[in-house]
N, C-alpha and C positions, 0 to 999 in steps of 0.2 A: 201802652205799658206792657213790659215783658212779664209773662206768666210761665214759670218753670214747668208746672205740671201740664199746662196746655201744650207747650212745646214737646214735652216727652210723649204725650199721647199722639201727637202728630208724627213723631219719629217712629213710634211703635206701629202706627198704621202703615206708614211707608215701608218699614222693614217687613211686615207681614205681607204686604202687597208684593214685594220683591220675592219673598218665599213662595207666594202663590203663583207668580209668573214662572219661577223655576220648576214648580211642580207641574204647571201646565205644559212646560217644555218636555218634561219627562213623559207626561201622558201622551203627547203627540209623537214623541220619538219612539215610544213603545207600542204605538197604535192602540192605546187603551181608552181613547176618547169615548167609545161607545160600549165599553165593557159592561156598564150598568145601563140597561135598556129603558128604565123608567125615570121619571122626574116629576115632582120634587122628592118622591120616595126613592128608596133603594131596594129593588127587588120586593116591593110591596111594604117594606118596613119604613117607619119613621127614620129619616136619614141619621139621626143621632142615636138611634137604638139598634142599628144594624149590627148583628153579632160580629165581634172582632175575628173569631175563628173563620167565618165565611169570607170576611174581607181579605184575610191573608191567603186562604187557599183558593178562593174563587169558586167554591162548590156551589152548584145550583140545585140539582135534584138527581134522582136516580130513575132509570127507565128499565123496561123489561129486558133482562139479559139475553133473551132469545134474539134480540135485534143485533147481536154480534154477527150473525150470519149476513145481515144486510151490510154491515160495516166491512166485512171481509170481501164483499163483492166490489167495493170501491165506488159504488153508485149511490146516489141519494134516492132511496126507494120511497114509495108513498108511506109505507109503514113507519120507516125511520123518521121521515119528515113529520108525519102526524104525531108521533110520540114526543118530538121536540116542541112542536107548535102547540100541543095540548098543554104544555107547561108555560105558555105565554111568552115564548121567544119566537122571533120571526126568522125563517130560513129562506134564503133566495135560491133560485133555480141553479145558479152557477157555483154553488158551494162545492168545494173540492175536498174529497176524503183521502187521507193518506195514512198508512200504517207506520207508526214510529217504532214500535217494538211489539213483542207478543203481549196481547191484552191491552194495548194502548193505541188509540187512533186520534188523529188531528182533523178537525173540520174547519176549513178556512172559507169564511163567507166574506169575500171581498166587497160585494155590493153593500152589505150592511156593516162593513168594517169591524167584524168580530171574528175571533178565533176561539174555537172550543177544543177541549181535550176530553175524550171519552175513555174511561179506564174500567176494565173488568175487575170487579172486586167481589170474590165469593159468589153470592147469588144476586149480585147487583151489577148494573152498568151505570157508573157514576159520570155525570156531566159537569165539567168545569169550564169556566170562561176566563180567558186571560185578561189581566190588567185591572181587576177589581180593586186591589189595594191602592194602586196609583190614582184611579179615577175617584174612588170614594174619599181618599185623603184630600184630593183636590177640592172636592165639594165641601169637606169639613173646614179646610183652611179658608175657602171662599166665604163660608158663613161667619168665621171669626173676623175676617176683614170687614164684612158688612156690619157686624156689631161694633167693631172699633170705629168705623166711619160714623155711626150714630152717636157714639160717645164723644167723638171729636167734634161733631156739629154742636152737640149740647154744650160742650166746653167752650167752644168759640162764642156761642150766643150768650153764655152766662159770664164769660170772663173778658171778652174783647169788645171794644167799642167801635171798631172799624166796620162800617156797613158793607163795604165791598168785600171784606173778608167773610162776613156772615153769608153773603150771597154766594161766594166761592165755596164755602162749606156746604151749603145747600145743593149747589150744582154737583159737588163731589158725591153727596149721598144719592142723588138721582142717578148719577153715572154708575155707581156700584149696583144699584137696583136693576138698571137696564142691562148691565153686564151679566148679572146673575140670571136674568130672564133669558137673555140670548144664549147663555150656556145651556140652560135647560131645553130651550127650543131646538138647539143644535142636536140634542139627543133624541127628542121625541119626533123630530121631522127628518132626521138623518140627512141634514143639510151641510154640504161642504162649504157653501157660501157663508152660512152662519158661523161655521168654524173659523173661517178666515177673518170675518168681521169681528168675531169674539176675540181672536188673538190680537188684532190691531187695536181694538178698543181698550184692551187690557193695558196697552202702553199709554194710552191717553189718561186712563185712570191713575196709573203709576206716576205720570208726570204731574197730575193734579195733587196727589198726596205729597209728592216731593216739594211742590210749590208751597203747600201749606206748612211744611217743615221750615222752608226758607222764610216765609212771611211771619211765622211765629217766633223766629229766632231772635236772640238779643242783638246780634250783629245787624239784622235788617232794620231794627228800630233806632240804631245809632245814626248820627249825622254822617252823610256820605259826601266825599268831595265830588265836584261836578266837572265833567269833561265838556269844554265849551269850544274846542278848536274846530277847524273846518272838516276834520276827519270823523267827527262824531256820527254824522248821518251814514257814512260809509261803514263804520263799525257796526251800527245797528243793522244795516241792511245785510252785511256779511254774516252776522250772528244769526239773524232770522232765516236766511237762506240755508245755512248749515243745519239748523234745527229741522227745517222742512225736508231737506234731502235725507237726513237720517231717518225721519219718519216714513218717507216714501220708500226708502231702502227696506225698512221693516215690513211694509205692506207687501213688497215683492218677495221678501223672505217668507212671509206667511203663505203666500200663494204657492211658492216653491215647495214648502214643507207639506202642504195639504193636497197639492195636485201634481207635483213633480214637474211643473211647467214654469216658464219664464225665468230660467236660469240666466238667460242673456240680460234681461232687465236688472236682475239682482246684481250681476257682476258690474253692469254699467253704473248703477247707482253706488256701488261700493267704491268704484274709482272716483266718482264725483264727490262722495263724502270725504274720501281721503284727501283729495285736492283742496276742498274747502276748509277742512280742519287745519291743514298746513297753512293756508292763506290767512285764516283767522288768527292762528297762533303766532304766525310771523308778524302780522300787523300789531298784535298786542305786545309782543316782545320788543318790537322796534319803536313803537310810539307811546305805549302805555305801560311800560315796565313797572312803574311805581304804583300802579293800581292793582294791588294784590287780589282784590275781590273778583277780578276777571282773569288775572294771570294764573292764579293757583288752580281754579277749576279747569282752565284750558290745558294746563300741564297734565291734570288727571285725564282729561278727554283725550289728549294725545297718547298717553300711556294705554288707555283702554283701546284706542284704535289699533295700536301695535299688536295687542293681545288678540283683538278681534280678527285682524288679518291672518294671523297664524291659525286661529281656530277655523276661520272660513276656508283656508287652504286645506286643513285637515279634514273638515267636513266634506269638501269637494272630493278629495281622494277616497274617503270612506264610502260616499254615496254614489259617485258617478264615474269611478274608474275601476278597472279590473284589480288594481292593487288593493282596493277596499275589501276584497274577499278574504284577505288575511287579517282584517281588523275584526276583533270579537264584537258581538252584538252589544255587550256591556260597554265597551270602549266607545262604540259608535254613539250610543245613547248619551254617554258623558260628554263627548265632543259636541254633539248637536245641541244638547241642553245648555252647555256652557256658552255656546255661540248665541243662543237666545238671551241668556242672562246678561252677558256682556253688552249685547245690543241694547237691552233695556236700560242698563246703566249709562251707556253712551247717550241715549235719548234724554234721560233725566239730567245728566251733567250738562248737556247742551242747552236744555231748557233753563237751568240755573244760570249758565253763562249769559244767555239771551236776556233773562229778567234782570240780571245784574248790569248788563250793558245799558239797557233801557233806563234803569234807575240812575246810573252814573251820567247818562247823557240827557236826562229829562230835567227841564226847568220847573215842572209842576211838582205838586206835593201829594198827588193822588195815592201813591203807594207808600208814602212815608208812614213810619210807626207813630 
């Protein structure tokens, strides 16, 4: 039985998950993933009580202004390092100090993936960290998604009789908990591997929330026509392969974004995804034009692919060619984040296509409303 409010909660959860993925893309594109060094607290505060003023500015603390002399030397002296680490931030040996202007210095700590700005202000030397706004916002949105997932599970268990859907709701809740823990451990353990897994698992969770939107919709609970011709198994296989290729493509994209390596694999799977989307769309338009439940999302998938190829080309120019030097940092962030967002939408639409194909070609009633 269709429940309007259950479906709306599922939609809201999926929409907020997409917003969370977009914010995660901004965090990675701006190198803000480790701007907040502790978890689950934020600079020692309860996450939800961290002052907004500090979130916006990234202000951490002030140190003795006499250390300006150490900054002027351009070297990470023991006195300067001690002053910073006494305030519970870790500074690696390869930290680079550069003077931006009079009374303002930048400390780039590549090993710990953090960038600091030190500003001389009257009798103080203020220390700021870049990216606090993005990272803290990412955490808050993640918390909202977690709460919505709990509400969604409770709604499913109270309103829906399908046992398999209740199980899927429980799996989705476990997934968001695992995702949150991985995000926190990525910060506390400074792990690039966890950052990659965190990015990839986010797509799995998004696909789960999108599937719950589909399964709770009125359309899914209606009677569906059945495809019983000889091409049904080929259609299932082709849709499943396309979905798998999009996900593998995303894995190599995450590796590329976090390590700068495996561009070759990323481009290879981009080509494979393009080929299979065209093959799947071609078969659907040729043999199953009347089945709008797969034709319409396939048209959306094809449109997203076209946009994604353009964004991928722009991201390549911005990040890997000399022409990218003329691209502003803001535009580069917009391009790379949009590339991640469209990729996530492609994965979800492909998952919807695959689920719909299996529903149309299945003789069983396991997923019926």
